[in-house]
Backbone and ligand atoms as CSV (ligand in chain L), in Angstrom:
chain,resi,resn,atom,element,x,y,z
A,1,MET,N,N,-80.597,-2.303,-44.236
A,1,MET,CA,C,-79.625,-3.589,-44.293
A,1,MET,C,C,-78.790,-3.741,-43.083
A,2,ASN,N,N,-78.511,-2.525,-42.125
A,2,ASN,CA,C,-77.821,-2.762,-41.113
A,2,ASN,C,C,-78.445,-3.701,-40.039
A,3,LYS,N,N,-77.767,-4.604,-39.694
A,3,LYS,CA,C,-78.123,-5.714,-38.710
A,3,LYS,C,C,-77.704,-5.315,-37.210
A,4,THR,N,N,-78.352,-5.455,-36.393
A,4,THR,CA,C,-77.911,-5.409,-34.978
A,4,THR,C,C,-76.962,-6.588,-34.743
A,5,PRO,N,N,-75.996,-6.447,-33.637
A,5,PRO,CA,C,-75.147,-7.393,-33.279
A,5,PRO,C,C,-75.865,-8.554,-32.827
A,6,GLU,N,N,-76.973,-8.458,-32.250
A,6,GLU,CA,C,-77.823,-9.548,-31.795
A,6,GLU,C,C,-78.411,-10.368,-33.080
A,7,GLU,N,N,-78.776,-9.657,-34.117
A,7,GLU,CA,C,-79.407,-10.355,-35.136
A,7,GLU,C,C,-78.191,-11.115,-35.879
A,8,ILE,N,N,-77.005,-10.428,-35.990
A,8,ILE,CA,C,-75.864,-11.324,-36.629
A,8,ILE,C,C,-75.490,-12.371,-35.825
A,9,ILE,N,N,-75.523,-12.269,-34.419
A,9,ILE,CA,C,-75.085,-13.530,-33.592
A,9,ILE,C,C,-76.342,-14.567,-33.851
A,10,GLU,N,N,-77.272,-14.273,-33.848
A,10,GLU,CA,C,-78.479,-15.409,-34.040
A,10,GLU,C,C,-78.098,-15.914,-35.431
A,11,GLU,N,N,-77.996,-15.142,-36.534
A,11,GLU,CA,C,-77.905,-15.508,-37.691
A,11,GLU,C,C,-76.629,-16.702,-37.940
A,12,MET,N,N,-75.594,-16.176,-37.136
A,12,MET,CA,C,-74.177,-17.055,-37.204
A,12,MET,C,C,-74.466,-18.197,-36.319
A,13,GLN,N,N,-75.227,-18.354,-35.237
A,13,GLN,CA,C,-75.637,-19.471,-34.332
A,13,GLN,C,C,-76.402,-20.507,-35.479
A,14,ALA,N,N,-77.331,-19.864,-36.118
A,14,ALA,CA,C,-78.230,-20.794,-37.034
A,14,ALA,C,C,-77.388,-21.368,-38.153
A,15,VAL,N,N,-76.540,-20.578,-38.724
A,15,VAL,CA,C,-75.738,-20.979,-39.733
A,15,VAL,C,C,-74.723,-22.154,-39.270
A,16,ALA,N,N,-74.063,-21.926,-38.058
A,16,ALA,CA,C,-73.290,-22.839,-37.457
A,16,ALA,C,C,-73.975,-24.235,-37.140
A,17,HIS,N,N,-75.213,-23.963,-36.710
A,17,HIS,CA,C,-76.089,-25.151,-36.368
A,17,HIS,C,C,-76.449,-25.980,-37.451
A,18,GLN,N,N,-76.636,-25.342,-38.530
A,18,GLN,CA,C,-76.815,-26.030,-39.848
A,18,GLN,C,C,-75.661,-26.692,-40.385
A,19,MET,N,N,-74.568,-26.201,-40.047
A,19,MET,CA,C,-73.221,-26.976,-40.621
A,19,MET,C,C,-73.222,-28.052,-39.781
A,20,ILE,N,N,-73.393,-28.326,-38.543
A,20,ILE,CA,C,-73.284,-29.607,-37.812
A,20,ILE,C,C,-74.412,-30.710,-38.661
A,21,LEU,N,N,-75.456,-30.196,-38.876
A,21,LEU,CA,C,-76.417,-31.144,-39.507
A,21,LEU,C,C,-75.922,-31.425,-40.721
A,22,ASP,N,N,-75.459,-30.562,-41.603
A,22,ASP,CA,C,-75.049,-31.028,-43.102
A,22,ASP,C,C,-73.808,-31.984,-42.838
A,23,ASP,N,N,-72.976,-31.537,-41.852
A,23,ASP,CA,C,-71.789,-32.527,-41.769
A,23,ASP,C,C,-72.223,-33.907,-41.359
A,24,LEU,N,N,-73.196,-34.171,-40.556
A,24,LEU,CA,C,-73.650,-35.304,-40.074
A,24,LEU,C,C,-74.563,-36.098,-41.182
A,25,GLU,N,N,-75.149,-35.284,-41.908
A,25,GLU,CA,C,-75.981,-35.927,-43.223
A,25,GLU,C,C,-74.940,-36.434,-44.034
A,26,GLU,N,N,-73.846,-35.890,-44.266
A,26,GLU,CA,C,-72.990,-35.960,-45.136
A,26,GLU,C,C,-72.070,-37.578,-44.854
A,27,ASN,N,N,-71.651,-37.389,-43.565
A,27,ASN,CA,C,-70.948,-38.361,-42.829
A,27,ASN,C,C,-71.509,-38.705,-41.417
A,28,PRO,N,N,-72.487,-39.578,-41.274
A,28,PRO,CA,C,-73.050,-39.885,-39.986
A,28,PRO,C,C,-72.057,-40.357,-38.957
A,29,ASP,N,N,-70.785,-40.910,-39.507
A,29,ASP,CA,C,-69.874,-41.272,-38.346
A,29,ASP,C,C,-69.149,-40.040,-37.584
A,30,LEU,N,N,-69.343,-38.920,-38.180
A,30,LEU,CA,C,-68.560,-37.711,-37.759
A,30,LEU,C,C,-69.210,-37.614,-36.042
A,31,GLU,N,N,-70.222,-37.958,-35.875
A,31,GLU,CA,C,-70.999,-37.889,-34.647
A,31,GLU,C,C,-70.173,-38.378,-33.583
A,32,PHE,N,N,-69.409,-39.439,-33.821
A,32,PHE,CA,C,-68.538,-39.927,-32.676
A,32,PHE,C,C,-67.078,-39.424,-33.025
A,33,GLU,N,N,-66.796,-38.622,-33.746
A,33,GLU,CA,C,-65.335,-38.054,-34.038
A,33,GLU,C,C,-65.174,-36.693,-33.005
A,34,TYR,N,N,-64.122,-36.856,-32.446
A,34,TYR,CA,C,-63.466,-35.566,-31.760
A,34,TYR,C,C,-62.369,-35.027,-32.106
A,35,PHE,N,N,-61.880,-33.819,-31.936
A,35,PHE,CA,C,-60.647,-33.331,-32.185
A,35,PHE,C,C,-60.400,-32.217,-31.148
A,36,ASP,N,N,-59.092,-31.813,-30.859
A,36,ASP,CA,C,-58.871,-30.665,-30.034
A,36,ASP,C,C,-59.049,-29.454,-30.544
A,37,CYS,N,N,-59.943,-28.604,-30.200
A,37,CYS,CA,C,-60.039,-27.142,-30.814
A,37,CYS,C,C,-58.822,-26.473,-30.706
A,38,SER,N,N,-58.269,-25.762,-31.806
A,38,SER,CA,C,-57.133,-24.912,-31.870
A,38,SER,C,C,-57.473,-23.755,-31.028
A,39,CYS,N,N,-58.561,-23.383,-31.088
A,39,CYS,CA,C,-58.948,-22.201,-30.370
A,39,CYS,C,C,-59.282,-22.220,-28.847
A,40,CYS,N,N,-60.281,-22.915,-28.459
A,40,CYS,CA,C,-60.602,-22.961,-27.090
A,40,CYS,C,C,-59.994,-24.253,-26.412
A,41,GLY,N,N,-59.240,-25.092,-27.208
A,41,GLY,CA,C,-58.511,-26.267,-26.623
A,41,GLY,C,C,-59.339,-27.359,-26.037
A,42,LYS,N,N,-60.580,-27.269,-26.026
A,42,LYS,CA,C,-61.441,-28.349,-25.697
A,42,LYS,C,C,-61.619,-29.431,-26.834
A,43,SER,N,N,-61.853,-30.626,-26.161
A,43,SER,CA,C,-62.123,-31.870,-27.089
A,43,SER,C,C,-63.558,-31.632,-27.674
A,44,LYS,N,N,-63.590,-31.352,-28.873
A,44,LYS,CA,C,-64.756,-30.977,-29.494
A,44,LYS,C,C,-65.475,-31.802,-30.719
A,45,PRO,N,N,-66.657,-32.065,-30.848
A,45,PRO,CA,C,-67.100,-32.900,-31.987
A,45,PRO,C,C,-66.613,-32.395,-33.308
A,46,TYR,N,N,-66.332,-33.161,-34.208
A,46,TYR,CA,C,-65.794,-32.733,-35.375
A,46,TYR,C,C,-66.956,-32.220,-36.237
A,47,ALA,N,N,-68.111,-32.676,-36.131
A,47,ALA,CA,C,-69.130,-32.085,-37.098
A,47,ALA,C,C,-69.427,-30.569,-36.535
A,48,GLY,N,N,-69.500,-29.822,-37.810
A,48,GLY,CA,C,-69.560,-28.456,-37.529
A,48,GLY,C,C,-68.352,-27.698,-37.382
A,49,SER,N,N,-67.210,-28.280,-37.402
A,49,SER,CA,C,-65.919,-27.615,-37.083
A,49,SER,C,C,-65.594,-27.050,-38.657
A,50,ILE,N,N,-64.884,-26.023,-38.558
A,50,ILE,CA,C,-64.202,-25.258,-39.850
A,50,ILE,C,C,-62.702,-25.155,-39.664
A,51,LYS,N,N,-62.152,-25.513,-40.729
A,51,LYS,CA,C,-60.555,-25.237,-40.737
A,51,LYS,C,C,-60.389,-23.744,-41.275
A,52,TYR,N,N,-59.561,-23.065,-40.341
A,52,TYR,CA,C,-59.059,-21.726,-40.998
A,52,TYR,C,C,-57.759,-22.005,-41.265
A,53,GLY,N,N,-57.139,-21.907,-42.362
A,53,GLY,CA,C,-55.758,-22.018,-42.590
A,53,GLY,C,C,-55.244,-23.305,-41.954
A,54,GLU,N,N,-54.082,-23.102,-40.841
A,54,GLU,CA,C,-53.658,-24.350,-40.082
A,54,GLU,C,C,-54.499,-24.634,-38.906
A,55,TYR,N,N,-55.471,-23.929,-38.599
A,55,TYR,CA,C,-56.369,-24.278,-37.392
A,55,TYR,C,C,-57.608,-24.833,-37.633
A,56,ARG,N,N,-58.163,-25.767,-36.801
A,56,ARG,CA,C,-59.368,-26.225,-36.873
A,56,ARG,C,C,-60.126,-25.744,-35.630
A,57,LEU,N,N,-61.229,-25.142,-35.733
A,57,LEU,CA,C,-62.033,-24.529,-34.755
A,57,LEU,C,C,-63.314,-25.370,-34.646
A,58,CYS,N,N,-63.727,-25.286,-33.382
A,58,CYS,CA,C,-65.077,-26.081,-33.108
A,58,CYS,C,C,-66.304,-25.445,-33.447
A,59,ASN,N,N,-67.416,-26.080,-33.457
A,59,ASN,CA,C,-68.445,-25.140,-33.947
A,59,ASN,C,C,-68.820,-23.869,-32.878
A,60,ASP,N,N,-68.545,-24.009,-31.669
A,60,ASP,CA,C,-68.747,-22.712,-30.811
A,60,ASP,C,C,-67.845,-21.751,-31.174
A,61,CYS,N,N,-66.480,-22.137,-31.536
A,61,CYS,CA,C,-65.585,-21.171,-31.812
A,61,CYS,C,C,-65.779,-20.518,-33.162
A,62,VAL,N,N,-66.494,-21.307,-34.005
A,62,VAL,CA,C,-66.859,-20.938,-35.482
A,62,VAL,C,C,-67.801,-19.714,-35.247
A,63,VAL,N,N,-68.655,-19.763,-34.314
A,63,VAL,CA,C,-69.559,-18.952,-34.282
A,63,VAL,C,C,-69.051,-17.414,-33.588
A,64,LEU,N,N,-68.140,-17.652,-32.659
A,64,LEU,CA,C,-67.306,-16.587,-32.080
A,64,LEU,C,C,-66.532,-15.868,-33.304
A,65,ALA,N,N,-65.794,-16.686,-34.112
A,65,ALA,CA,C,-64.957,-16.236,-35.156
A,65,ALA,C,C,-65.909,-15.441,-36.276
A,66,GLU,N,N,-66.987,-16.043,-36.602
A,66,GLU,CA,C,-67.884,-15.517,-37.785
A,66,GLU,C,C,-68.348,-14.380,-37.271
A,67,THR,N,N,-68.849,-14.244,-36.092
A,67,THR,CA,C,-69.427,-13.160,-35.445
A,67,THR,C,C,-68.542,-12.072,-35.250
A,68,GLY,N,N,-67.238,-12.298,-35.117
A,68,GLY,CA,C,-66.174,-11.282,-35.000
A,68,GLY,C,C,-66.032,-10.695,-36.288
A,69,PHE,N,N,-65.889,-11.647,-37.278
A,69,PHE,CA,C,-65.507,-10.942,-38.707
A,69,PHE,C,C,-66.715,-10.223,-39.095
A,70,ALA,N,N,-68.092,-10.675,-38.800
A,70,ALA,CA,C,-69.312,-10.113,-39.417
A,70,ALA,C,C,-69.517,-8.697,-38.766
A,71,LEU,N,N,-69.028,-8.605,-37.588
A,71,LEU,CA,C,-69.113,-7.314,-36.776
A,71,LEU,C,C,-67.904,-6.544,-37.058
A,72,GLY,N,N,-66.900,-7.020,-37.679
A,72,GLY,CA,C,-65.545,-6.125,-38.114
A,72,GLY,C,C,-64.655,-5.892,-36.930
A,73,LYS,N,N,-64.838,-6.994,-35.806
A,73,LYS,CA,C,-64.085,-6.953,-34.721
A,73,LYS,C,C,-62.579,-7.263,-35.030
A,74,PHE,N,N,-62.451,-8.188,-35.823
A,74,PHE,CA,C,-61.196,-8.791,-36.146
A,74,PHE,C,C,-61.442,-9.334,-37.585
A,75,ASN,N,N,-60.280,-9.460,-38.356
A,75,ASN,CA,C,-60.436,-10.286,-39.594
A,75,ASN,C,C,-59.349,-11.427,-39.848
A,76,ASP,N,N,-58.854,-11.800,-38.610
A,76,ASP,CA,C,-58.069,-12.943,-38.763
A,76,ASP,C,C,-58.338,-13.780,-37.478
A,77,VAL,N,N,-58.524,-14.999,-37.757
A,77,VAL,CA,C,-58.867,-15.884,-36.640
A,77,VAL,C,C,-57.776,-15.929,-35.685
A,78,GLN,N,N,-56.621,-15.765,-36.008
A,78,GLN,CA,C,-55.487,-15.738,-34.933
A,78,GLN,C,C,-55.599,-14.875,-33.938
A,79,VAL,N,N,-56.476,-13.597,-34.296
A,79,VAL,CA,C,-56.802,-12.673,-33.096
A,79,VAL,C,C,-57.649,-13.392,-32.024
A,80,LEU,N,N,-58.497,-14.097,-32.458
A,80,LEU,CA,C,-59.454,-14.800,-31.513
A,80,LEU,C,C,-58.635,-15.872,-30.767
A,81,ILE,N,N,-57.876,-16.665,-31.558
A,81,ILE,CA,C,-56.962,-17.726,-30.879
A,81,ILE,C,C,-56.087,-17.158,-29.872
A,82,ASP,N,N,-55.375,-15.880,-30.117
A,82,ASP,CA,C,-54.704,-15.459,-29.103
A,82,ASP,C,C,-55.197,-15.027,-27.810
A,83,ALA,N,N,-56.399,-14.514,-28.269
A,83,ALA,CA,C,-57.193,-14.034,-26.981
A,83,ALA,C,C,-57.621,-15.153,-26.142
A,84,MET,N,N,-57.947,-16.296,-26.795
A,84,MET,CA,C,-58.407,-17.453,-25.864
A,84,MET,C,C,-57.005,-17.912,-25.168
A,85,GLU,N,N,-56.008,-17.910,-25.923
A,85,GLU,CA,C,-54.691,-18.507,-25.284
A,85,GLU,C,C,-54.401,-17.753,-23.965
A,86,ASP,N,N,-54.780,-16.290,-23.981
A,86,ASP,CA,C,-54.376,-15.472,-22.977
A,86,ASP,C,C,-55.577,-15.526,-21.679
A,87,ASN,N,N,-56.492,-16.396,-22.008
A,87,ASN,CA,C,-57.456,-16.583,-21.002
A,87,ASN,C,C,-58.335,-15.542,-20.751
A,88,ARG,N,N,-58.463,-14.802,-21.985
A,88,ARG,CA,C,-59.219,-13.562,-22.039
A,88,ARG,C,C,-60.627,-13.925,-22.629
A,89,LEU,N,N,-61.112,-15.007,-22.214
A,89,LEU,CA,C,-62.316,-15.845,-22.910
A,89,LEU,C,C,-63.667,-14.599,-22.514
A,90,GLU,N,N,-63.515,-14.425,-21.272
A,90,GLU,CA,C,-64.568,-13.559,-20.810
A,90,GLU,C,C,-64.704,-12.294,-21.505
A,91,GLU,N,N,-63.600,-11.683,-21.610
A,91,GLU,CA,C,-63.442,-10.366,-22.113
A,91,GLU,C,C,-63.623,-10.451,-23.703
A,92,ILE,N,N,-63.419,-11.513,-24.427
A,92,ILE,CA,C,-63.710,-11.430,-25.847
A,92,ILE,C,C,-65.047,-11.790,-26.133
A,93,CYS,N,N,-65.644,-12.513,-25.015
A,93,CYS,CA,C,-67.125,-12.872,-25.174
A,93,CYS,C,C,-67.849,-11.609,-24.996
A,94,SER,N,N,-67.556,-10.688,-24.184
A,94,SER,CA,C,-68.392,-9.592,-23.754
A,94,SER,C,C,-68.099,-8.648,-24.992
A,95,PHE,N,N,-66.901,-8.529,-25.573
A,95,PHE,CA,C,-66.404,-7.827,-26.485
A,95,PHE,C,C,-67.241,-8.159,-28.012
A,96,ILE,N,N,-67.174,-9.624,-28.164
A,96,ILE,CA,C,-68.197,-9.807,-29.388
A,96,ILE,C,C,-69.665,-9.833,-29.135
A,97,LYS,N,N,-69.950,-10.377,-28.077
A,97,LYS,CA,C,-71.553,-10.672,-27.798
A,97,LYS,C,C,-72.170,-9.496,-27.017
A,98,ASN,N,N,-71.280,-8.505,-26.636
A,98,ASN,CA,C,-72.136,-7.573,-25.760
A,98,ASN,C,C,-72.588,-8.084,-24.475
A,99,GLU,N,N,-73.857,-7.820,-24.409
A,99,GLU,CA,C,-74.474,-8.074,-23.251
A,99,GLU,C,C,-74.828,-9.660,-23.015
A,100,GLN,N,N,-74.867,-10.454,-24.211
A,100,GLN,CA,C,-75.160,-11.823,-24.156
A,100,GLN,C,C,-74.423,-12.549,-23.101
A,101,ASN,N,N,-74.938,-13.564,-22.471
A,101,ASN,CA,C,-74.278,-14.278,-21.509
A,101,ASN,C,C,-73.648,-15.518,-22.348
A,102,CYS,N,N,-72.282,-15.524,-22.638
A,102,CYS,CA,C,-71.670,-16.633,-23.293
A,102,CYS,C,C,-71.169,-17.580,-22.426
A,103,ASN,N,N,-70.834,-17.472,-21.126
A,103,ASN,CA,C,-70.343,-18.339,-20.323
A,103,ASN,C,C,-70.798,-19.547,-20.367
A,104,THR,N,N,-72.362,-19.525,-19.970
A,104,THR,CA,C,-73.088,-20.764,-19.986
A,104,THR,C,C,-72.985,-21.615,-21.316
A,105,GLU,N,N,-72.986,-20.944,-22.390
A,105,GLU,CA,C,-72.964,-21.466,-23.706
A,105,GLU,C,C,-71.559,-22.194,-24.091
A,106,LEU,N,N,-70.344,-21.473,-23.614
A,106,LEU,CA,C,-69.256,-21.989,-23.819
A,106,LEU,C,C,-68.607,-23.103,-22.855
A,107,ASN,N,N,-69.127,-23.250,-21.728
A,107,ASN,CA,C,-68.516,-24.190,-20.777
A,107,ASN,C,C,-69.135,-25.496,-20.968
L,1,ZN,ZN,ZN,-63.396,-24.275,-29.885
């Protein structure tokens, strides 16, 4: 049952991608809706975003958050948001994704 971090990341990316498709199927207008992500601070598509308490995270950040949860790196999205605010993006990326290059993906 033990999955490697790589497998978990792939799974989370697939789940997150499916969330975008589901959101768009439910509400096609969402394709043109943007919001400012509470985590990365970028203007991101509403489709595939998730609300965690008072924060709404974009799909990319959802992958980071869910992967972090799944790997037991943290259990509160606040940890991820604080890390992002400190501009420790690269650090948290390597911390969550190990050797995977996430800079290209996040920019
Ligand atoms: Zn984000």
